[in-house]
N, C-alpha and C positions, 0 to 999 in steps of 0.2 A: 749472532745477535748483536754483538758490539759493533761489527762492521756495518750492519744495516743502520744502526743508530748514528754512527759516525757519518755515513753518507747522507742520511736525512738531515743531520745538523749542518753539514756543509752546504747542502742545497738550500736550506732555510736561510743561512747567513748570506749566501750569494744573492738570493731574492731580496733580502733586506738591503743589501748594498746597492742593487740596481734601483730599488725604490727610492733610496736616498739620493742617488745621482739624478734621477728624473725630477725629483722635488727641487733640487738645487737649480735645475734649468729654469724653473719658474719662480725664482726668488732673487730679489735685488736688495741692495742696501743703500741708504742715503742718510746724510746728516742734514737735518732741517734746522736752520738757525732761528726759527720763530715758532710761537705757538700757532696751531692751525686747527681747523674744525673739519671733522669728518662725521657725517650724519648729524647726530645731536651732541656729540662729544667733543670737548676741547682737549686736544692732545698737546703736551708740552714740547718745547724745542728739544732736540736730541737726535740720537742715532736710531734709525728705524730699519726693520726688515719688512719688505713688502712681498707677499707671496700670493700666488694664484691658488685658491682652494678649489675652484671649479671654473667653468667658462663664465659663470654668472656671479662670482664672488671673489673678493680679495681680502686678505688679512693684513693689517698694518700694525706691526708689533714694535713697541719701544724696547730697545735692547738692554737698557739699564733698569728701567722701572718696571719692566714686565707688564706694561699696560698694552692692551690690544683692542682693536676695533675691527669688526668685520663689516664690509660694505657690499651691497649689491652693485654690480657694474654692468655696463653695456659694452659689447665689442666695439673697438674703435678702428676705423679704416686708415687713420693717419700713420705715416711712416716717419721715423726719426732716425737720422744717422747716429745721433748720440742719445742713449737712453736718458730720459728726464722725467721728473715729476712736474706737473703743471698745476699751479695754484692760481686761483682768481682772488684778487685783493679788492676788498670794498672797505674804504676807510682804513681802520687798523686791524681788520679781520682777514685772515687767509683761509680759503676753502680749497681742499684738495679737489682738483677738477679732472685730471687725467694722469694715467701712468702709461708712459710710452717706453716700454721695456725692450730688452734685446730679443725677446721671443714673442710670437703672436699671442701667446697665453697672457702676456702682460701688457698688451696694447689695449687698454680699456679706458672708458670714460665713466666717471662717477656721476650719477644723476644728481641734479641740484636738490638739496634739502629745502624744506620750508624756510628754515633760518637763512639759508643763502639767498633764496628768492626774495625774502623780505629785505635783506641787506642790499641786494642788487637794485631793488626798486628805490630804496632810500638814496643810494649812491647815484642812480640815474638822474635824480633831481640835481645832485651836486656835480655830477660828471667827473668823479674822482676814482673810477675803478681802473685796475691795471692787472696785468698778468705777470706771474713770477715763475721762473723755471729753476729747478734744483737738479743738478747732475746726479745720476745713479752710479753706483760702484759695481 
């Protein structure tokens, strides 16, 4: 009986280790030096972990403040030799636009929120929008 329990425990721990390895394949880290907007939430500057929850969602988690935001995403066809986060900047506001990660699970585009659409329209009048890239680790 003890032997069966030991084998079952070993099997369960092996499966948990494999699950953690595959989860790490779909997670990257980045230090973002400015506040940015994802969906309706303003996230502060800091270190973040970005992970794929499913083909249609990513989680952006602040490593120090434990603040997280989950966003719906769309598959992105773009290929990047260096994994990066792509931000759209309108005035002094940064919006997370794309995650171009090391795996296809993290090559995603974040749909524009109403707030970003509004900022985009306002900046189109002023013509002061730009794109910012942050390297992933």
